[in-house]
N, C-alpha and C positions, 0 to 999 in steps of 0.2 A: 709235551704234552699232544695228546693224539686227539684230532679232531675225525669228525665222523661225518659223512657225505649226508645231507639230510635227502630224503625222498620224497616229493610231494605226490600227495595222495588222490589222483583227481577222481570225479566222479565217474559215474557212467556218462552218457552225453543223452540228451533231448533226442527223443523220437520224433518223427515229423508230424505226428499225429498232436505232440504237445506245441508244435510250432503253428500250426492250421488252428488250434484252439485259443491260441495266445492271438492272434491276427484276428481272429473272429470276433474275441471278445474287445479287443480295441477298435474295430470297425461299427460294433455295435453299439459301445458307448460313443465315438463320434457320430452316429448316426440320431442315438436318442437325443444327443445335445442340438443336434440338428433342426429333429422334430419339435425339440421344446423351443428352441429360438422363433420358428416358425409360427408355431402357435401362439407366442407370447408377441409377436410382428403382428399376426391377426388380429389378437385380441385389442392391441393399443389400436390398428387403424379401424378397427368397431366401434369402439368407442370414441375414434376423433369424429368418425362419420356421424354418429350419432349425435355429439355436442354440435358438430356443423349445422347438421339438419334443426336441431331444435332451436338453434340461434336463428338460421334461414326463416323457421315457420315463425317465432316472432317478429322477424322484420316486416313478413308478409302482415301477418294480422296489423302491425303498427300503421303500416300503408294503407289497409281495408279501412282503420278509423280515420285516418287522417283524409281519406276519399269519402266519407261518409260525413266529414263535418262541411268539406269542401263543397260536397255535392248540395247539402242542405242548405248552405250562404248562397249556393249559386241560386236554387230556386227561389229564397226570398227575393234578391235581387231582382231577378228575372220579373217576379209578380209587382216589384215596388214599380221597375222601368216600365212595364205593361199599362199599369196604373198611370205613370206620368205622359205615356205617348197617347194614352186616350184623354188626358187633360188637354196636349196641346192640340188634339185633332178637334176637340171641341168647336164649336162654332159661335165663337165669342169674338167680341171688337176688341176686347182687352184682357190682357193675362195678370194676375198677381203673381210676380216673380219672387217676391219675399217668399211669399207661402208656399211656391213651386220648390224654392231652393231647401226650405225646412223639410218637407215630404222627401225629396232625393236624401239629405240629409249628409253623411261623412261617405267619401268612396276613396277607395285604394284598392292594390291590384292583390291576390288572393293566390301566392305561390303553390303549386304542388312539387314538395321535396320528398324524392323517392328514398326511404330507407334501405339499403343495399352493403351495410358493414359487410356481414357476412358472408353474402354473394361475392363479394370483390376479393374478399379473403381465401374465399376455396379457390378463385381463379388463380390468383397471384402465387398461390404457394401448391398449385396441381390437385387440390383435394375432391375436383368434383369428381375424380374415378372412383373416390369411395362411393359411391352413389351406387355403380354397378350396374345402371339402370339407364337404358337408351331411352325409353319414353319419359323418364325424369328430365334427362338432360335436355330433350328437346320441349319441354315444357319451360324448362328454365329459360333456354334461348327465347320461346316466344314472351316469356315474362320480363327479360331485360329488355327486348326490342320495342314492347308495349310500352312499359313503364316510361324507356328512355325517352321515345317519341315524345309523350305526354309531357314529362319535363320538360324538355327541349322546346316545345311548341308554347308551354305557358311560361319560361325562362325569356327565349329569345322573343317568338314572333308578338306573342299577346303584351310582353312587358312595351315592345317599341311601339304597337298601336295606342296602348294605354296611354303611355308617355308623351306621343308624338302629335296624337291626334284626339282622343278623348279629354283627357285633361286641360289641353290649351283652348278647345271649343267651350269646356264650362268655364274656364277663368274670364275667358273674352265676351260670354254672354251674360256673366252676374256683374251685378257692383260689387263694391269692395265690401259692404257689411252681408251681401247674402255668400260671399266668398268665406266667409266666417264658419258658414256651417259643413263647408267640406273637408275641415279638419277639424279632429276629436280634440284635438292637442287645445284648443282652443275654449274647449269648453270647461276648462278649470279656472277661468280669470272671469270672475262676475261681473267687470265691466262690459265685456265684449259678450257675454250672456243676455245682459241686459241690454245692450244696443240691439243684439240680434229679436229680441221679444218685443220691443217697439218699432221695429222698423217697418215702413211701411213704401213699398214700390210695385205699383200696380203702372204695366207698359198698355200703350194703346196705338193705333194708326199703326206706321210704318214699323216702329220700334217693337210693338208686338209681331208683326209678321216677322222680321230676321228673328228674334227670339224664340217663334215657332220653328221656324226653317233650320236654325244651325243649331238648335237643341234636339229639335226632333231627327236631323240628320245621326248626330254624335248618340243618340238613345237608339236611335231601329240599328245602327253598325254595332254599338256593345251588346244589346239583347241578341244580335245574330250571334256575335263572339262566343257569348255565354253561353247559349244552346248548343253552339257547334262544341264546345270544350265540354259541356256537361255529359251530350252523347259519346264522346273518347272517354272522359271520366268513366262513363258506364260500362265501356267496352274493355277498360284498364281493370274497373272492379271485376268484369268477370273471370278476365284472365288470373287474378288474386284469388279469386275465391278455386278456380282448377288447381292452380301451382298449392294454395293449402291442402287440397283433398291429396294432389298425390305425394305433400312432404309425410302426410301424415302417415299413408300406406307404405311410403319409404322406410321412413323411422321406424314402422313395426316390423318390417320385413328384413334391416339392416340387427337391429337388435334382437329378434326374437327368431328369426329364420336361419 
């Protein structure tokens, strides 16, 4: 049986323009993929920045609400303590310690706790760059400095004064029945409430003079501390208001700009 050689039929070779066209199409596909990925990342960052700044704005508004409540309480305490100081300064040979303790009422330290979960998260994740606004970043640094100082003063310095000076001075000046007025947890005990209601304790002579001196000194320092704290909280509130406005502008610029 005869075999015949098979001849392969090769088509004509590609022209160089065809190779150029194939290269151009490949380049165009890669470039289009790069643009699509870049656009997607930009959109994700934009959305993330919007979410962070909305959370930051919520934190600022919560801190403002807490500040308003704390400052209102401070004004009430200052007015009450001023009345007590005028009582101690009155020209009288006696002083009703039982009535005085009822007027002062319960005492406790009021903490200023700053809500900054979103800001801390933005720092730890490096997300502050999403804001893209140097003015906003400066305001945020100022916000952190002011709120941290206010919280530090309240947590460390004021607590130390309160626990080591103010409270010991009051307990030293009150008798046992008067001390019941210092803690609202005792107010749920009918026996103690009745004891306080019928308590009579009028000081005279040297006892009245010592009470005026010790309580007057404690209240004077306390009023000074609260007024100083009130001034710092007002400054902190102004900083929060400014940052709230910057947040709104930044959110709008990122989301719609």
